[in-house]
Structures are given as structure tokens and as C-alpha cells.
C-alpha positions as CSV (number, residue, x, y, z in Angstrom):
1,M,0.0,0.0,0.0
2,P,1.2,3.6,-0.6
3,N,3.6,4.8,2.1
4,F,6.1,6.9,0.3
5,K,8.8,7.9,2.9
6,H,11.8,7.6,0.6
7,I,11.5,8.8,-3.0
8,L,14.4,8.2,-5.5
9,F,14.8,10.8,-8.2
10,P,17.4,9.6,-10.8
11,V,19.1,12.7,-12.3
12,D,20.9,13.2,-15.6
13,F,20.5,17.0,-15.7
14,S,18.2,16.8,-18.8
15,Q,15.3,19.1,-19.5
16,Q,13.0,16.1,-18.9
17,N,14.4,15.9,-15.3
18,C,13.6,19.6,-14.8
19,N,10.0,19.0,-16.1
20,V,9.5,16.1,-13.6
21,A,11.0,17.9,-10.6
22,P,7.7,19.7,-9.6
23,Y,5.9,16.3,-9.5
24,V,8.6,14.9,-7.2
25,I,8.4,17.9,-4.9
26,C,4.6,17.7,-4.8
27,M,4.7,14.0,-3.9
28,A,7.4,14.5,-1.3
29,R,5.4,17.3,0.4
30,R,2.2,15.2,0.3
31,Y,3.9,12.3,2.1
32,G,6.6,14.1,4.1
33,A,9.1,12.0,2.2
34,H,12.9,12.2,1.9
35,V,14.1,12.5,-1.7
36,T,17.4,11.2,-2.9
37,L,18.7,12.8,-6.1
38,L,21.0,10.2,-7.6
39,H,23.3,10.8,-10.6
40,V,25.2,7.9,-12.1
41,M,28.3,8.5,-14.2
42,E,28.5,5.8,-16.9
43,L,32.2,5.1,-17.3
44,P,33.2,3.7,-20.7
45,T,35.8,1.2,-19.3
46,G,36.5,-1.4,-22.0
47,A,34.2,0.4,-24.4
48,Y,36.7,-0.1,-27.3
49,P,40.0,-1.9,-27.9
50,G,43.0,-0.2,-26.3
51,W,40.8,1.6,-23.8
52,P,42.9,0.6,-20.7
53,A,46.1,2.0,-22.3
54,Q,44.4,5.4,-22.8
55,A,42.5,5.4,-19.5
56,S,45.2,7.7,-18.0
57,L,44.0,10.5,-20.5
58,V,40.8,10.8,-18.6
59,D,40.8,12.4,-15.2
60,F,38.0,10.5,-13.5
61,Q,38.4,12.3,-10.2
62,A,38.0,15.7,-11.9
63,M,34.9,14.3,-13.7
64,A,33.4,13.0,-10.4
65,D,34.1,16.3,-8.6
66,E,32.5,18.3,-11.5
67,R,29.4,16.1,-11.3
68,K,29.1,16.4,-7.6
69,Q,29.4,20.1,-7.8
70,R,26.8,20.2,-10.5
71,L,24.4,18.0,-8.6
72,H,24.9,20.0,-5.4
73,S,23.4,23.1,-7.1
74,Y,20.9,21.3,-9.4
75,L,17.3,22.4,-8.6
76,K,18.6,23.6,-5.3
77,N,16.0,26.4,-4.9
78,E,13.1,24.1,-6.0
79,F,13.9,21.5,-3.4
80,E,14.7,24.0,-0.7
81,D,11.9,22.9,1.7
82,V,12.2,19.2,0.9
83,A,14.6,16.9,2.8
84,T,17.1,15.6,0.3
85,T,20.2,13.6,-0.2
86,R,22.4,14.1,-3.3
87,L,24.6,11.2,-4.4
88,V,26.9,10.5,-7.4
89,G,27.5,6.9,-8.4
90,E,29.6,5.2,-11.0
91,G,28.8,2.4,-13.4
92,D,25.8,1.2,-15.4
93,P,22.9,3.5,-14.4
94,A,20.2,0.9,-14.2
95,H,22.4,-1.5,-12.2
96,V,23.5,1.2,-9.8
97,I,20.0,2.5,-9.3
98,T,18.6,-1.0,-8.7
99,E,21.2,-1.7,-6.1
100,Y,20.5,1.5,-4.3
101,V,16.8,0.8,-4.3
102,Q,17.4,-2.6,-2.7
103,K,19.9,-1.4,-0.1
104,E,18.2,1.8,0.9
105,H,14.6,0.7,1.0
106,V,13.3,3.1,-1.6
107,D,9.4,3.3,-1.6
108,L,9.0,5.1,-5.0
109,I,11.1,5.9,-8.0
110,M,10.0,9.0,-10.0
111,M,11.5,9.6,-13.4
112,P,10.8,10.7,-17.0
113,T,10.5,8.2,-19.8
114,H,13.1,10.0,-21.9
115,G,11.4,9.1,-25.2
116,Y,10.9,12.6,-26.6
117,G,11.4,13.9,-30.2
118,P,9.8,13.0,-33.5
119,F,11.0,9.3,-33.3
120,R,12.1,8.8,-29.7
121,R,8.6,9.5,-28.4
122,F,7.8,5.9,-29.5
123,L,10.7,4.5,-27.4
124,L,11.2,4.2,-23.6
125,G,14.6,5.1,-22.4
126,S,16.8,2.1,-21.7
127,V,17.3,2.9,-18.1
128,T,13.6,3.4,-17.5
129,A,12.8,0.1,-19.2
130,K,15.4,-1.8,-17.2
131,L,14.2,-0.3,-13.9
132,L,10.6,-1.3,-14.7
133,H,11.8,-4.8,-15.2
134,D,14.2,-5.1,-12.2
135,V,12.9,-3.1,-9.2
136,K,10.1,-4.2,-7.0
137,C,9.0,-0.8,-5.7
138,P,6.4,1.3,-7.5
139,V,7.7,3.4,-10.4
140,W,6.2,6.7,-11.4
141,T,6.8,7.8,-15.0
142,S,5.9,11.1,-16.6
143,A,3.5,11.4,-19.5
144,H,5.3,10.2,-22.6
145,V,4.7,13.4,-24.7
146,E,7.0,15.9,-26.4
147,E,5.7,19.1,-24.8
148,A,6.5,19.9,-21.1
149,P,3.8,18.6,-18.8
150,A,1.5,21.0,-16.9
151,P,2.4,21.8,-13.3
152,P,1.1,19.1,-10.9
153,A,-2.3,19.8,-9.4
154,G,-2.7,16.5,-7.4
155,Y,-4.3,13.3,-8.5
156,R,-8.1,13.7,-8.4
157,H,-9.1,11.4,-11.2
158,I,-7.3,8.1,-11.1
159,L,-7.7,5.3,-13.6
160,C,-6.7,1.7,-12.7
161,A,-6.1,-0.7,-15.5
162,V,-6.9,-4.3,-14.5
163,D,-6.8,-7.7,-16.0
164,F,-8.1,-10.9,-14.3
165,T,-5.0,-12.3,-12.7
166,E,-4.7,-13.0,-9.0
167,K,-2.9,-9.6,-8.6
168,S,-5.9,-7.6,-9.8
169,A,-7.7,-7.3,-6.4
170,P,-4.5,-6.1,-4.6
171,L,-3.9,-3.6,-7.4
172,I,-7.4,-2.2,-7.0
173,L,-6.9,-1.9,-3.2
174,W,-3.6,-0.1,-3.8
175,A,-5.1,2.4,-6.2
176,T,-8.1,2.9,-3.9
177,R,-5.9,3.8,-1.0
178,F,-3.7,6.0,-3.1
179,A,-6.8,7.9,-4.3
180,R,-8.1,8.2,-0.8
181,E,-4.8,9.7,0.3
182,Q,-4.9,12.1,-2.6
183,G,-8.6,13.1,-2.1
184,G,-9.4,11.6,-5.5
185,T,-11.6,8.9,-7.1
186,V,-10.8,5.7,-8.9
187,K,-12.3,4.3,-12.0
188,L,-11.4,0.8,-13.4
189,V,-10.6,0.1,-17.0
190,H,-10.4,-3.3,-18.7
191,A,-9.6,-3.9,-22.4
192,I,-10.7,-7.0,-24.4
193,P,-8.3,-7.4,-27.4
194,A,-10.2,-10.5,-28.6
195,A,-13.4,-8.4,-28.9
196,A,-11.9,-5.7,-31.1
197,P,-14.3,-4.7,-34.0
198,R,-13.6,-6.1,-37.4
199,D,-14.3,-4.7,-40.8
200,G,-17.2,-6.0,-42.9
201,L,-20.4,-7.9,-42.1
202,D,-19.7,-10.1,-39.1
203,I,-23.0,-10.8,-37.4
204,E,-21.9,-13.9,-35.4
205,G,-18.6,-12.3,-34.6
206,R,-20.4,-9.2,-33.2
207,R,-22.5,-11.4,-31.0
208,F,-19.4,-13.2,-29.8
209,R,-17.7,-9.9,-29.0
210,A,-20.8,-8.8,-27.1
211,F,-20.6,-12.0,-25.1
212,L,-17.0,-11.3,-24.3
213,V,-17.8,-7.8,-23.1
214,E,-20.6,-9.1,-20.8
215,A,-18.4,-11.9,-19.5
216,S,-15.7,-9.4,-18.7
217,R,-18.1,-7.2,-16.8
218,E,-19.2,-10.1,-14.7
219,E,-15.6,-11.1,-14.0
220,L,-14.7,-7.6,-13.0
221,T,-17.6,-7.6,-10.6
222,K,-16.1,-10.7,-9.0
223,V,-12.7,-9.1,-8.7
224,Q,-14.3,-6.0,-7.1
225,R,-16.1,-8.3,-4.7
226,E,-12.8,-9.8,-3.7
227,A,-11.3,-6.4,-3.3
228,G,-14.3,-5.1,-1.3
229,T,-14.9,-2.2,-3.8
230,D,-17.8,-1.0,-5.9
231,L,-16.0,1.3,-8.4
232,E,-17.2,2.6,-11.7
233,T,-15.8,0.6,-14.6
234,V,-15.0,1.0,-18.2
235,V,-15.0,-2.2,-20.2
236,E,-14.1,-1.8,-23.9
237,P,-13.2,-4.0,-26.8
238,G,-9.8,-3.3,-28.3
239,D,-6.0,-3.5,-27.7
240,V,-5.0,-2.7,-24.2
241,A,-2.9,0.5,-24.6
242,P,-5.3,2.3,-27.0
243,V,-8.3,1.5,-24.7
244,V,-6.4,2.8,-21.6
245,R,-5.3,5.9,-23.5
246,Q,-8.9,6.7,-24.6
247,A,-10.3,6.1,-21.2
248,A,-7.7,8.4,-19.7
249,E,-8.5,11.1,-22.2
250,E,-12.3,10.8,-21.8
251,N,-12.1,10.8,-18.0
252,Q,-9.4,13.5,-17.8
253,A,-7.3,11.2,-15.7
254,D,-4.4,12.7,-13.7
255,M,-2.9,9.3,-13.1
256,V,-3.1,5.7,-14.4
257,V,-2.2,2.9,-12.1
258,I,-1.1,-0.4,-13.6
259,G,0.4,-3.7,-12.3
260,R,3.7,-4.9,-13.7
261,G,4.2,-8.2,-11.8
262,V,4.4,-10.1,-15.1
263,L,7.6,-8.3,-15.8
264,Q,9.3,-10.3,-13.1
265,E,8.4,-13.5,-14.7
266,L,10.2,-15.5,-17.5
267,F,9.8,-13.7,-20.9
268,G,7.8,-11.0,-19.2
269,R,9.2,-8.4,-21.5
270,M,7.4,-10.0,-24.5
271,R,4.1,-10.5,-22.7
272,T,3.5,-7.3,-20.9
273,H,1.5,-4.3,-22.0
274,V,3.3,-2.0,-19.5
275,Y,5.6,-0.4,-22.0
276,S,2.9,0.4,-24.5
277,I,0.6,1.8,-21.8
278,I,3.3,4.1,-20.6
279,R,4.1,5.2,-24.2
280,E,0.5,6.0,-25.1
281,T,-1.1,7.3,-21.9
282,P,-1.4,11.2,-21.8
283,C,-0.8,11.4,-18.0
284,P,1.7,10.1,-15.5
285,V,1.7,6.3,-14.8
286,I,2.5,4.5,-11.6
287,S,3.4,0.9,-12.2
288,V,3.1,-1.2,-9.1
């Protein structure tokens, strides 16, 4: 359940980091959380043949000192009234961040997706993707859009995307508690890819799709009964990410909550809809 006392904010000094900072500050103030700003220097040791022989040409200590100084002043005024720790690490960013999360009991990671630009908007940054796969704590990712996000105004309209796995009821409970803490409401959304409309005359197919929709509504009622909730639901035929995106747009969602447990399983990267939901959703996403 949400209890964010230690928030990790990975920093690479990009404009996207600056855009996300107000959201980190807002969340930290809401929960009285301590924020760690962690910058990781990716050292190219062994990046090409002959590197060790030329390593002496690079002053790593000077590089580290420069990064520490830069981090010390980075967004200093913005985080003035928030308890912070500022750290510089060395190595593969995803590996260093994952180790820090495990050792320091991080409750929430907040970071941009880094997929901006005419083509990169379709891609998740490699570090973000690795963290979604490797860490166990919730991960907050910013809206995957080119323009800078609007200033945070809280999370009043929360959409929770659910399937019918055994983790659906706990996810609904998590989203419900988060919404209660934010003074907001939750609506559930479920997509049915097998019931997506087809072109042409398809009377029997249409009946079957209507059956799938009704069966899904009944199953969602059972999941809510298990969770002890009675939330408004959106059940739509279509692929998962477009259905979630449309529901978020129509309901003016401030936040989408999704589960990513399947990412920890074998071949999870190929089976999950997590990446596509994050890419297409027009608001921040918390993956739990």
C-alpha cells in the first residue's frame, strides 16, 4: 500500500528531469518523504579496444568532482523545503539505481521516460525500461509526450487498468488507498483485445464480442467483490494501450495505475502491456 517515505529521483541533468521535478516535490510534500537525487556516471571502461592504455588520459576524479558540484546546485531552490540527499554513483545507471533501491529501501522511483522527439517519443529510455523490469517498488513515469507537462495539481481522477490475474484485487486496493490519500476517485478500465471490432459484415462475430464484453463485466464484478470495492468501470473491446489511453482522455485522468508483476516472470518483456501503456497514456503512470 502507498507509504512513500523515501523517493528516489534519478538525475541526468536533462530538461525532462527539470520537467518532472515539480511532481517529485509535490509527492514528497504530500507524504513528508525524503528525496534522494542520484546521478550515475556511466564510465566507458573497456568500451573499445585499447581503452585501458588510454585510460590515463581521462581524469575520473575531476569528472566526479564536477558532477558532484553540479548535482549540489541542481534544482537547489526548487527542493529548498524538501529533505534531500544528493549522491553521485559510477557504473551502469540501471544497475547502480537498482542496487541503491534494494539497499536503501526506496518506496517510490520518479523519473521521466526520456522518449521525446519525432521518433524517440515511441521509445522508452533504456534505463527506465530496465528499472521497470528489475525493481520491486512502484515506479512513477511522466506522460510520454513531447511538450512539457502541466504543473502538478494533485491526482483527483485516477484510472486503474486491470486484468483478471490473482494480482488484480491487490492492485485495486492499492489504487483505492492512493486515491483516498490524494482526495481523489478511482475508475477501473479493462480492455478486451479478442473483442476488437472487425471490418465488414460479421454478425456472429459481433454477437461473440458482445458475449466477451458481458463476461468481462461479470468477471470484473467478482474481482471487485474480492477487493471489497464498488467502483465505476470502463470495459471496452480493443487493444490494451489504446483502450487505456482513450479512457484516460475521456475521463481526464491525472494518473493511471497499472500492475507490472508479469515483468518479473520469465519472458515477461514480451508478454506485458506495461511499456505500450506508458508510451501512449497522456498522463503520469504509476506501475506497481
